[in-house]
VMD Tcl script that builds the backbone (N, CA, C; Angstrom):
set m [mol new atoms 432]
animate dup $m
set s [atomselect $m all]
$s set {name element resname resid chain x y z} {
  {N N MET 1 A 66.159 123.730 -186.927}
  {CA C MET 1 A 65.385 123.146 -185.848}
  {C C MET 1 A 66.198 122.028 -185.225}
  {N N THR 2 A 66.153 121.976 -183.899}
  {CA C THR 2 A 66.900 120.981 -183.148}
  {C C THR 2 A 66.003 120.348 -182.095}
  {N N ILE 3 A 66.186 119.052 -181.884}
  {CA C ILE 3 A 65.508 118.361 -180.789}
  {C C ILE 3 A 66.504 118.253 -179.645}
  {N N HIS 4 A 66.097 118.686 -178.473}
  {CA C HIS 4 A 66.951 118.618 -177.286}
  {C C HIS 4 A 66.303 117.732 -176.235}
  {N N GLN 5 A 67.129 116.944 -175.562}
  {CA C GLN 5 A 66.669 116.261 -174.352}
  {C C GLN 5 A 66.906 117.247 -173.210}
  {N N VAL 6 A 65.884 117.470 -172.374}
  {CA C VAL 6 A 65.994 118.486 -171.329}
  {C C VAL 6 A 65.659 117.906 -169.957}
  {N N LYS 7 A 66.251 118.505 -168.946}
  {CA C LYS 7 A 65.989 118.125 -167.552}
  {C C LYS 7 A 64.880 119.015 -166.985}
  {N N THR 8 A 64.240 118.532 -165.924}
  {CA C THR 8 A 63.107 119.262 -165.351}
  {C C THR 8 A 63.515 120.555 -164.642}
  {N N ASP 9 A 64.798 120.760 -164.414}
  {CA C ASP 9 A 65.227 122.014 -163.779}
  {C C ASP 9 A 65.678 123.056 -164.814}
  {N N SER 10 A 65.380 122.803 -166.089}
  {CA C SER 10 A 65.832 123.723 -167.138}
  {C C SER 10 A 64.715 124.667 -167.572}
  {N N LEU 11 A 65.104 125.793 -168.129}
  {CA C LEU 11 A 64.160 126.764 -168.667}
  {C C LEU 11 A 63.384 126.156 -169.847}
  {N N TRP 12 A 64.048 125.334 -170.664}
  {CA C TRP 12 A 63.370 124.723 -171.809}
  {C C TRP 12 A 62.284 123.766 -171.349}
  {N N TYR 13 A 62.498 123.032 -170.269}
  {CA C TYR 13 A 61.434 122.180 -169.717}
  {C C TYR 13 A 60.252 123.053 -169.305}
  {N N GLU 14 A 60.545 124.168 -168.636}
  {CA C GLU 14 A 59.481 125.083 -168.199}
  {C C GLU 14 A 58.694 125.612 -169.398}
  {N N LYS 15 A 59.395 125.951 -170.467}
  {CA C LYS 15 A 58.717 126.421 -171.685}
  {C C LYS 15 A 57.881 125.306 -172.297}
  {N N GLY 16 A 58.359 124.075 -172.208}
  {CA C GLY 16 A 57.589 122.925 -172.668}
  {C C GLY 16 A 56.321 122.742 -171.851}
  {N N LEU 17 A 56.415 122.991 -170.542}
  {CA C LEU 17 A 55.230 122.916 -169.677}
  {C C LEU 17 A 54.176 123.940 -170.106}
  {N N VAL 18 A 54.619 125.126 -170.490}
  {CA C VAL 18 A 53.697 126.167 -170.950}
  {C C VAL 18 A 52.939 125.663 -172.190}
  {N N ILE 19 A 53.670 125.047 -173.122}
  {CA C ILE 19 A 53.026 124.509 -174.328}
  {C C ILE 19 A 52.053 123.400 -173.954}
  {N N ARG 20 A 52.468 122.488 -173.089}
  {CA C ARG 20 A 51.584 121.401 -172.665}
  {C C ARG 20 A 50.322 121.955 -172.020}
  {N N ASN 21 A 50.466 122.983 -171.201}
  {CA C ASN 21 A 49.306 123.580 -170.555}
  {C C ASN 21 A 48.368 124.207 -171.589}
  {N N GLU 22 A 48.931 124.996 -172.507}
  {CA C GLU 22 A 48.123 125.686 -173.521}
  {C C GLU 22 A 47.411 124.711 -174.461}
  {N N ILE 23 A 48.126 123.676 -174.908}
  {CA C ILE 23 A 47.605 122.772 -175.944}
  {C C ILE 23 A 46.789 121.620 -175.357}
  {N N LEU 24 A 47.288 121.037 -174.263}
  {CA C LEU 24 A 46.685 119.808 -173.749}
  {C C LEU 24 A 45.733 120.008 -172.574}
  {N N ARG 25 A 45.896 121.079 -171.813}
  {CA C ARG 25 A 45.079 121.237 -170.614}
  {C C ARG 25 A 44.042 122.351 -170.707}
  {N N LYS 26 A 44.450 123.547 -171.168}
  {CA C LYS 26 A 43.519 124.685 -171.216}
  {C C LYS 26 A 42.225 124.388 -171.965}
  {N N PRO 27 A 42.278 123.717 -173.124}
  {CA C PRO 27 A 41.022 123.435 -173.831}
  {C C PRO 27 A 40.057 122.554 -173.023}
  {N N LEU 28 A 40.574 121.861 -172.020}
  {CA C LEU 28 A 39.744 120.994 -171.172}
  {C C LEU 28 A 39.398 121.668 -169.845}
  {N N ASN 29 A 39.689 122.969 -169.756}
  {CA C ASN 29 A 39.495 123.727 -168.514}
  {C C ASN 29 A 40.284 123.140 -167.344}
  {N N LEU 30 A 41.486 122.660 -167.653}
  {CA C LEU 30 A 42.400 122.127 -166.641}
  {C C LEU 30 A 43.680 122.958 -166.669}
  {N N LYS 31 A 44.472 122.829 -165.614}
  {CA C LYS 31 A 45.776 123.490 -165.548}
  {C C LYS 31 A 46.823 122.440 -165.200}
  {N N ILE 32 A 47.877 122.388 -165.993}
  {CA C ILE 32 A 48.936 121.416 -165.735}
  {C C ILE 32 A 49.610 121.684 -164.389}
  {N N TYR 33 A 49.582 122.942 -163.974}
  {CA C TYR 33 A 50.247 123.320 -162.723}
  {C C TYR 33 A 49.478 122.841 -161.495}
  {N N ASP 34 A 48.234 122.377 -161.689}
  {CA C ASP 34 A 47.454 121.789 -160.596}
  {C C ASP 34 A 47.747 120.298 -160.430}
  {N N GLU 35 A 48.488 119.737 -161.365}
  {CA C GLU 35 A 48.785 118.305 -161.344}
  {C C GLU 35 A 50.050 118.028 -160.544}
  {N N ASP 36 A 50.182 116.795 -160.072}
  {CA C ASP 36 A 51.395 116.360 -159.379}
  {C C ASP 36 A 52.449 116.049 -160.437}
  {N N LEU 37 A 53.432 116.904 -160.556}
  {CA C LEU 37 A 54.477 116.739 -161.566}
  {C C LEU 37 A 55.760 116.147 -160.975}
  {N N SER 38 A 55.694 115.672 -159.746}
  {CA C SER 38 A 56.902 115.218 -159.052}
  {C C SER 38 A 57.601 114.054 -159.766}
  {N N ASP 39 A 56.854 113.186 -160.437}
  {CA C ASP 39 A 57.484 112.048 -161.119}
  {C C ASP 39 A 58.131 112.446 -162.439}
  {N N GLU 40 A 57.901 113.655 -162.888}
  {CA C GLU 40 A 58.470 114.083 -164.171}
  {C C GLU 40 A 59.995 114.090 -164.163}
  {N N ALA 41 A 60.602 114.241 -162.988}
  {CA C ALA 41 A 62.066 114.197 -162.902}
  {C C ALA 41 A 62.595 112.821 -163.290}
  {N N ASN 42 A 61.754 111.793 -163.206}
  {CA C ASN 42 A 62.151 110.430 -163.567}
  {C C ASN 42 A 61.843 110.099 -165.022}
  {N N GLN 43 A 61.318 111.056 -165.765}
  {CA C GLN 43 A 60.973 110.832 -167.163}
  {C C GLN 43 A 61.984 111.527 -168.068}
  {N N ILE 44 A 61.948 111.164 -169.336}
  {CA C ILE 44 A 62.842 111.750 -170.335}
  {C C ILE 44 A 62.006 112.743 -171.141}
  {N N HIS 45 A 62.485 113.979 -171.215}
  {CA C HIS 45 A 61.730 115.047 -171.883}
  {C C HIS 45 A 62.513 115.568 -173.090}
  {N N PHE 46 A 61.785 115.797 -174.179}
  {CA C PHE 46 A 62.374 116.336 -175.398}
  {C C PHE 46 A 61.614 117.580 -175.805}
  {N N VAL 47 A 62.330 118.557 -176.352}
  {CA C VAL 47 A 61.696 119.743 -176.915}
  {C C VAL 47 A 62.242 119.979 -178.322}
  {N N ALA 48 A 61.387 120.513 -179.190}
  {CA C ALA 48 A 61.807 120.964 -180.511}
  {C C ALA 48 A 62.027 122.465 -180.401}
  {N N GLU 49 A 63.217 122.901 -180.795}
  {CA C GLU 49 A 63.588 124.308 -180.642}
  {C C GLU 49 A 64.069 124.863 -181.972}
  {N N HIS 50 A 63.665 126.088 -182.244}
  {CA C HIS 50 A 64.143 126.798 -183.428}
  {C C HIS 50 A 64.299 128.263 -183.049}
  {N N ASP 51 A 65.488 128.793 -183.264}
  {CA C ASP 51 A 65.784 130.194 -182.920}
  {C C ASP 51 A 65.397 130.515 -181.479}
  {N N SER 52 A 65.752 129.619 -180.557}
  {CA C SER 52 A 65.497 129.770 -179.118}
  {C C SER 52 A 64.021 129.742 -178.736}
  {N N GLN 53 A 63.142 129.350 -179.672}
  {CA C GLN 53 A 61.725 129.209 -179.358}
  {C C GLN 53 A 61.383 127.725 -179.310}
  {N N ILE 54 A 60.647 127.322 -178.280}
  {CA C ILE 54 A 60.193 125.941 -178.167}
  {C C ILE 54 A 58.925 125.798 -179.006}
  {N N LEU 55 A 58.952 124.840 -179.939}
  {CA C LEU 55 A 57.839 124.628 -180.860}
  {C C LEU 55 A 57.009 123.399 -180.498}
  {N N GLY 56 A 57.596 122.508 -179.697}
  {CA C GLY 56 A 56.883 121.301 -179.317}
  {C C GLY 56 A 57.622 120.548 -178.239}
  {N N THR 57 A 56.929 119.562 -177.666}
  {CA C THR 57 A 57.495 118.782 -176.571}
  {C C THR 57 A 56.865 117.397 -176.537}
  {N N VAL 58 A 57.593 116.449 -176.000}
  {CA C VAL 58 A 57.094 115.092 -175.767}
  {C C VAL 58 A 57.907 114.494 -174.620}
  {N N SER 59 A 57.286 113.575 -173.888}
  {CA C SER 59 A 57.957 112.939 -172.760}
  {C C SER 59 A 57.873 111.424 -172.880}
  {N N LEU 60 A 58.823 110.754 -172.233}
  {CA C LEU 60 A 58.908 109.297 -172.251}
  {C C LEU 60 A 59.022 108.788 -170.824}
  {N N ILE 61 A 58.119 107.871 -170.469}
  {CA C ILE 61 A 58.305 107.122 -169.231}
  {C C ILE 61 A 59.148 105.924 -169.634}
  {N N SER 62 A 60.400 105.936 -169.206}
  {CA C SER 62 A 61.345 104.895 -169.576}
  {C C SER 62 A 61.021 103.616 -168.810}
  {N N HIS 63 A 60.983 102.514 -169.518}
  {CA C HIS 63 A 60.703 101.202 -168.925}
  {C C HIS 63 A 59.425 101.221 -168.089}
  {N N TYR 64 A 58.378 101.730 -168.713}
  {CA C TYR 64 A 57.024 101.779 -168.152}
  {C C TYR 64 A 56.576 100.375 -167.761}
  {N N LYS 65 A 56.843 99.441 -168.645}
  {CA C LYS 65 A 56.671 98.008 -168.394}
  {C C LYS 65 A 57.906 97.336 -168.960}
  {N N LYS 66 A 58.022 96.039 -168.799}
  {CA C LYS 66 A 59.210 95.324 -169.286}
  {C C LYS 66 A 59.446 95.615 -170.766}
  {N N ASN 67 A 60.612 96.147 -171.070}
  {CA C ASN 67 A 61.035 96.472 -172.446}
  {C C ASN 67 A 60.118 97.457 -173.160}
  {N N THR 68 A 59.307 98.194 -172.412}
  {CA C THR 68 A 58.306 99.089 -173.009}
  {C C THR 68 A 58.379 100.480 -172.390}
  {N N GLY 69 A 58.406 101.491 -173.251}
  {CA C GLY 69 A 58.327 102.871 -172.801}
  {C C GLY 69 A 56.948 103.431 -173.108}
  {N N LYS 70 A 56.584 104.505 -172.417}
  {CA C LYS 70 A 55.294 105.147 -172.669}
  {C C LYS 70 A 55.523 106.588 -173.116}
  {N N LEU 71 A 55.050 106.880 -174.321}
  {CA C LEU 71 A 55.090 108.238 -174.859}
  {C C LEU 71 A 53.917 109.000 -174.241}
  {N N ARG 72 A 54.184 110.226 -173.784}
  {CA C ARG 72 A 53.105 111.013 -173.200}
  {C C ARG 72 A 53.346 112.500 -173.437}
  {N N GLN 73 A 52.276 113.269 -173.291}
  {CA C GLN 73 A 52.344 114.730 -173.313}
  {C C GLN 73 A 52.962 115.296 -174.590}
  {N N MET 74 A 52.553 114.731 -175.729}
  {CA C MET 74 A 53.014 115.214 -177.034}
  {C C MET 74 A 52.226 116.471 -177.401}
  {N N ALA 75 A 52.924 117.545 -177.712}
  {CA C ALA 75 A 52.249 118.793 -178.094}
  {C C ALA 75 A 53.169 119.640 -178.958}
  {N N THR 76 A 52.584 120.236 -179.991}
  {CA C THR 76 A 53.299 121.246 -180.779}
  {C C THR 76 A 52.423 122.491 -180.852}
  {N N ILE 77 A 53.060 123.629 -181.024}
  {CA C ILE 77 A 52.287 124.865 -181.110}
  {C C ILE 77 A 51.521 124.879 -182.435}
  {N N PRO 78 A 50.325 125.470 -182.449}
  {CA C PRO 78 A 49.490 125.440 -183.664}
  {C C PRO 78 A 50.169 126.009 -184.906}
  {N N GLU 79 A 51.017 126.992 -184.736}
  {CA C GLU 79 A 51.641 127.671 -185.878}
  {C C GLU 79 A 52.540 126.755 -186.703}
  {N N VAL 80 A 53.002 125.639 -186.135}
  {CA C VAL 80 A 53.929 124.769 -186.869}
  {C C VAL 80 A 53.347 123.381 -187.156}
  {N N ARG 81 A 52.072 123.195 -186.898}
  {CA C ARG 81 A 51.460 121.879 -187.149}
  {C C ARG 81 A 51.555 121.524 -188.625}
  {N N GLY 82 A 51.859 120.283 -188.889}
  {CA C GLY 82 A 51.972 119.811 -190.257}
  {C C GLY 82 A 53.337 120.047 -190.883}
  {N N GLU 83 A 54.263 120.627 -190.117}
  {CA C GLU 83 A 55.604 120.916 -190.648}
  {C C GLU 83 A 56.640 119.870 -190.249}
  {N N GLY 84 A 56.219 118.810 -189.541}
  {CA C GLY 84 A 57.137 117.718 -189.224}
  {C C GLY 84 A 57.780 117.758 -187.854}
  {N N TYR 85 A 57.495 118.785 -187.071}
  {CA C TYR 85 A 58.134 118.874 -185.747}
  {C C TYR 85 A 57.670 117.755 -184.821}
  {N N GLY 86 A 56.388 117.440 -184.856}
  {CA C GLY 86 A 55.876 116.348 -184.031}
  {C C GLY 86 A 56.504 115.027 -184.423}
  {N N ARG 87 A 56.590 114.784 -185.708}
  {CA C ARG 87 A 57.218 113.557 -186.214}
  {C C ARG 87 A 58.666 113.463 -185.740}
  {N N MET 88 A 59.402 114.573 -185.822}
  {CA C MET 88 A 60.803 114.577 -185.394}
  {C C MET 88 A 60.923 114.318 -183.889}
  {N N LEU 89 A 60.006 114.884 -183.109}
  {CA C LEU 89 A 60.024 114.635 -181.665}
  {C C LEU 89 A 59.810 113.153 -181.367}
  {N N VAL 90 A 58.824 112.546 -182.030}
  {CA C VAL 90 A 58.541 111.126 -181.805}
  {C C VAL 90 A 59.729 110.270 -182.243}
  {N N HIS 91 A 60.337 110.584 -183.379}
  {CA C HIS 91 A 61.493 109.813 -183.843}
  {C C HIS 91 A 62.654 109.901 -182.850}
  {N N GLU 92 A 62.880 111.071 -182.294}
  {CA C GLU 92 A 63.964 111.220 -181.308}
  {C C GLU 92 A 63.661 110.400 -180.051}
  {N N LEU 93 A 62.405 110.422 -179.610}
  {CA C LEU 93 A 61.990 109.624 -178.456}
  {C C LEU 93 A 62.192 108.131 -178.745}
  {N N GLU 94 A 61.811 107.688 -179.938}
  {CA C GLU 94 A 61.977 106.277 -180.299}
  {C C GLU 94 A 63.451 105.888 -180.358}
  {N N LYS 95 A 64.276 106.758 -180.896}
  {CA C LYS 95 A 65.713 106.489 -180.966}
  {C C LYS 95 A 66.290 106.332 -179.551}
  {N N TYR 96 A 65.901 107.224 -178.657}
  {CA C TYR 96 A 66.340 107.126 -177.264}
  {C C TYR 96 A 65.894 105.786 -176.676}
  {N N ALA 97 A 64.631 105.425 -176.896}
  {CA C ALA 97 A 64.074 104.187 -176.342}
  {C C ALA 97 A 64.846 102.966 -176.851}
  {N N MET 98 A 65.135 102.924 -178.140}
  {CA C MET 98 A 65.882 101.789 -178.698}
  {C C MET 98 A 67.280 101.708 -178.088}
  {N N ASN 99 A 67.939 102.861 -177.945}
  {CA C ASN 99 A 69.274 102.878 -177.332}
  {C C ASN 99 A 69.226 102.430 -175.880}
  {N N ASP 100 A 68.066 102.580 -175.247}
  {CA C ASP 100 A 67.879 102.179 -173.849}
  {C C ASP 100 A 67.256 100.780 -173.755}
  {N N LYS 101 A 67.332 100.016 -174.854}
  {CA C LYS 101 A 66.911 98.609 -174.888}
  {C C LYS 101 A 65.405 98.381 -174.771}
  {N N MET 102 A 64.610 99.401 -175.071}
  {CA C MET 102 A 63.165 99.199 -175.098}
  {C C MET 102 A 62.778 98.664 -176.466}
  {N N LYS 103 A 61.779 97.795 -176.492}
  {CA C LYS 103 A 61.352 97.166 -177.733}
  {C C LYS 103 A 59.995 97.676 -178.222}
  {N N THR 104 A 59.241 98.325 -177.329}
  {CA C THR 104 A 57.890 98.768 -177.651}
  {C C THR 104 A 57.642 100.144 -177.042}
  {N N ILE 105 A 56.876 100.952 -177.746}
  {CA C ILE 105 A 56.383 102.218 -177.192}
  {C C ILE 105 A 54.862 102.132 -177.172}
  {N N VAL 106 A 54.263 102.485 -176.043}
  {CA C VAL 106 A 52.808 102.585 -175.933}
  {C C VAL 106 A 52.444 104.043 -175.666}
  {N N LEU 107 A 51.196 104.391 -175.947}
  {CA C LEU 107 A 50.719 105.742 -175.675}
  {C C LEU 107 A 49.207 105.726 -175.584}
  {N N HIS 108 A 48.666 106.759 -174.984}
  {CA C HIS 108 A 47.222 106.993 -174.952}
  {C C HIS 108 A 46.951 108.151 -175.882}
  {N N ALA 109 A 46.369 107.866 -177.040}
  {CA C ALA 109 A 46.137 108.893 -178.069}
  {C C ALA 109 A 44.746 109.480 -177.932}
  {N N ARG 110 A 44.672 110.802 -177.935}
  {CA C ARG 110 A 43.377 111.464 -178.032}
  {C C ARG 110 A 42.781 111.120 -179.393}
  {N N HIS 111 A 41.457 111.043 -179.456}
  {CA C HIS 111 A 40.785 110.600 -180.684}
  {C C HIS 111 A 41.251 111.365 -181.915}
  {N N TYR 112 A 41.521 112.665 -181.786}
  {CA C TYR 112 A 41.910 113.461 -182.953}
  {C C TYR 112 A 43.372 113.276 -183.357}
  {N N ALA 113 A 44.175 112.595 -182.525}
  {CA C ALA 113 A 45.592 112.398 -182.833}
  {C C ALA 113 A 45.893 110.996 -183.373}
  {N N ILE 114 A 44.888 110.149 -183.449}
  {CA C ILE 114 A 45.109 108.761 -183.875}
  {C C ILE 114 A 45.757 108.702 -185.258}
  {N N GLY 115 A 45.279 109.493 -186.205}
  {CA C GLY 115 A 45.845 109.493 -187.557}
  {C C GLY 115 A 47.321 109.872 -187.570}
  {N N PHE 116 A 47.702 110.844 -186.759}
  {CA C PHE 116 A 49.108 111.264 -186.657}
  {C C PHE 116 A 49.976 110.075 -186.250}
  {N N TYR 117 A 49.559 109.370 -185.211}
  {CA C TYR 117 A 50.352 108.240 -184.725}
  {C C TYR 117 A 50.325 107.065 -185.701}
  {N N GLN 118 A 49.198 106.838 -186.375}
  {CA C GLN 118 A 49.146 105.757 -187.366}
  {C C GLN 118 A 50.153 106.001 -188.484}
  {N N LYS 119 A 50.301 107.256 -188.916}
  {CA C LYS 119 A 51.282 107.581 -189.959}
  {C C LYS 119 A 52.708 107.273 -189.506}
  {N N LEU 120 A 52.921 107.250 -188.188}
  {CA C LEU 120 A 54.249 106.964 -187.641}
  {C C LEU 120 A 54.418 105.487 -187.283}
  {N N GLY 121 A 53.442 104.662 -187.667}
  {CA C GLY 121 A 53.577 103.225 -187.461}
  {C C GLY 121 A 52.944 102.670 -186.206}
  {N N TYR 122 A 52.171 103.474 -185.497}
  {CA C TYR 122 A 51.500 103.003 -184.279}
  {C C TYR 122 A 50.160 102.379 -184.642}
  {N N SER 123 A 49.783 101.346 -183.890}
  {CA C SER 123 A 48.524 100.633 -184.109}
  {C C SER 123 A 47.623 100.792 -182.890}
  {N N ILE 124 A 46.328 100.865 -183.153}
  {CA C ILE 124 A 45.343 100.926 -182.066}
  {C C ILE 124 A 45.268 99.546 -181.419}
  {N N CYS 125 A 45.284 99.492 -180.100}
  {CA C CYS 125 A 45.209 98.189 -179.415}
  {C C CYS 125 A 44.271 98.241 -178.211}
  {N N SER 126 A 43.252 99.106 -178.283}
  {CA C SER 126 A 42.241 99.131 -177.212}
  {C C SER 126 A 40.933 99.679 -177.761}
  {N N GLU 127 A 39.907 99.457 -177.005}
  {CA C GLU 127 A 38.629 100.112 -177.257}
  {C C GLU 127 A 38.760 101.558 -176.766}
  {N N PRO 128 A 37.866 102.449 -177.186}
  {CA C PRO 128 A 37.920 103.824 -176.664}
  {C C PRO 128 A 37.725 103.841 -175.145}
  {N N PHE 129 A 38.414 104.758 -174.494}
  {CA C PHE 129 A 38.239 104.974 -173.057}
  {C C PHE 129 A 38.388 106.460 -172.786}
  {N N GLU 130 A 37.898 106.886 -171.647}
  {CA C GLU 130 A 37.951 108.303 -171.303}
  {C C GLU 130 A 39.120 108.577 -170.365}
  {N N GLU 131 A 39.846 109.651 -170.686}
  {CA C GLU 131 A 40.947 110.130 -169.849}
  {C C GLU 131 A 40.912 111.651 -169.957}
  {N N VAL 132 A 41.109 112.340 -168.867}
  {CA C VAL 132 A 40.980 113.801 -168.780}
  {C C VAL 132 A 39.721 114.319 -169.483}
  {N N GLY 133 A 38.666 113.522 -169.427}
  {CA C GLY 133 A 37.375 113.959 -169.956}
  {C C GLY 133 A 37.171 113.788 -171.449}
  {N N ILE 134 A 38.136 113.193 -172.163}
  {CA C ILE 134 A 37.963 112.992 -173.606}
  {C C ILE 134 A 38.356 111.574 -174.004}
  {N N GLU 135 A 37.879 111.171 -175.190}
  {CA C GLU 135 A 38.120 109.818 -175.674}
  {C C GLU 135 A 39.576 109.615 -176.094}
  {N N HIS 136 A 40.116 108.478 -175.681}
  {CA C HIS 136 A 41.475 108.060 -176.034}
  {C C HIS 136 A 41.441 106.611 -176.511}
  {N N ARG 137 A 42.537 106.195 -177.118}
  {CA C ARG 137 A 42.795 104.791 -177.453}
  {C C ARG 137 A 44.241 104.497 -177.079}
  {N N VAL 138 A 44.479 103.290 -176.610}
  {CA C VAL 138 A 45.859 102.847 -176.424}
  {C C VAL 138 A 46.396 102.493 -177.806}
  {N N MET 139 A 47.608 102.962 -178.083}
  {CA C MET 139 A 48.288 102.625 -179.336}
  {C C MET 139 A 49.682 102.139 -178.982}
  {N N GLN 140 A 50.274 101.357 -179.866}
  {CA C GLN 140 A 51.642 100.910 -179.620}
  {C C GLN 140 A 52.388 100.682 -180.917}
  {N N LYS 141 A 53.705 100.645 -180.782}
  {CA C LYS 141 A 54.588 100.407 -181.916}
  {C C LYS 141 A 55.759 99.561 -181.446}
  {N N GLU 142 A 56.067 98.537 -182.231}
  {CA C GLU 142 A 57.258 97.734 -181.966}
  {C C GLU 142 A 58.451 98.463 -182.608}
  {N N LEU 143 A 59.514 98.615 -181.848}
  {CA C LEU 143 A 60.710 99.304 -182.348}
  {C C LEU 143 A 61.647 98.289 -182.991}
  {N N HIS 144 A 62.326 98.713 -184.065}
  {CA C HIS 144 A 63.235 97.795 -184.766}
  {C C HIS 144 A 64.652 98.336 -184.733}
}
mol reanalyze $m
mol bondsrecalc $m
mol representation Tube
mol addrep $m
């Protein structure tokens, strides 16, 4: 398994979009392709790949705020959940952020993903709020 940083004009980015649509949008009766994706070219995208199959994806808004990046659109395919691919994607994103002089990562976690992020050192720093029709919390982690 390998983590790749990918550009928005690549086939792997497109495959990552398919995963994001299936995992993050379809269950909410939404389509990622209906969204304005124009700013995605300014973001950093990572995919987990094994034997030419994309197993997961995550994106980073670099310097979202001063010294802070925003993790977004984290998704892995159901068949590999619990096998560490999500953790590896987040670690690669954090490594990139540290190399780019960011000190903090923030994210909006869906209620069911809070435990995953807590295991990776993220802390809840907001009351529940609604985004895309479901409950989220802001979480953050200081990078060392």
